[in-house]
N, C-alpha and C positions, 0 to 999 in steps of 0.2 A: 692158459695161457700154451705153456710149456707141458703142459699134460696128456696124455694120446692112451688109450685105452689100448696096456698091452701087461705079460704078463708078468707076476711079479715070479722074480730067479726064484727065495724059498719056499712060496706055498704055491706056489703057479696059478692060483688067483685072475681072475684079467681085470683088471681096475686103472682107473686110470694116476697114475702113477708120474713122479717127472724122473727116476731117477731108474736102475736096475730095482729095488727092494722097497713094496709098498712099504707106508706108515707102520704100518700093525707090527711087523714084522721087523723092520727096523729099530721101533721099541722094546720090541723084548731084547733082540741082541743084542741093544749098549746096555738093558737093565742084566742081560746076562753076564757082563763083559764089565761092569758096575761091580758088578758083586763078585768076580774072582777077586777084580782089584784091590776087594775089603780083604778076602780071604788073603793074597798073598801080606800084604801088610799087615794083619794077623799074624801068620806063620815066623816073619819077619824076626817081630818085635818080643817072640817070643825065642829065637835063635837067639838075640842077645839075648836076651835073658839069661840064659842057658852059660853065656857065657861070662858074665858077670857086667852087661851096661846095660843102664832104663834108659834108655830111650825115649823116656820122658822125660828125666833129667837132663839130661843133655840137653833135650829142645830152652828148658827154663832158662839154664846155664846160657843159652847162644845168645836169646833173649833178653836177659839183661846184658849183658857183654854191647847187643844194640846199642837200647838204651844208654847204659852210661856212654857209645860212642854219639850217639845223636846228643847227649848234651855239653858236649866240649870233652869231659870228662878220660883221661887213658886209661 
């Protein structure tokens, strides 16, 4: 449909693409970004634990509070 043979801005291969980046390059970039996001999340948890805050227990406390509110308890 809207695909025409152009060159990918990342790899330079000529292929039918919709945007400026071919599908394999777009998938690779997305995987890389998700990996970095996971690394940042791990680093943030590590820093919180250094300061004496356990992010996992905080999350559990919030879940209990939300369930209580849904049940009508205050």
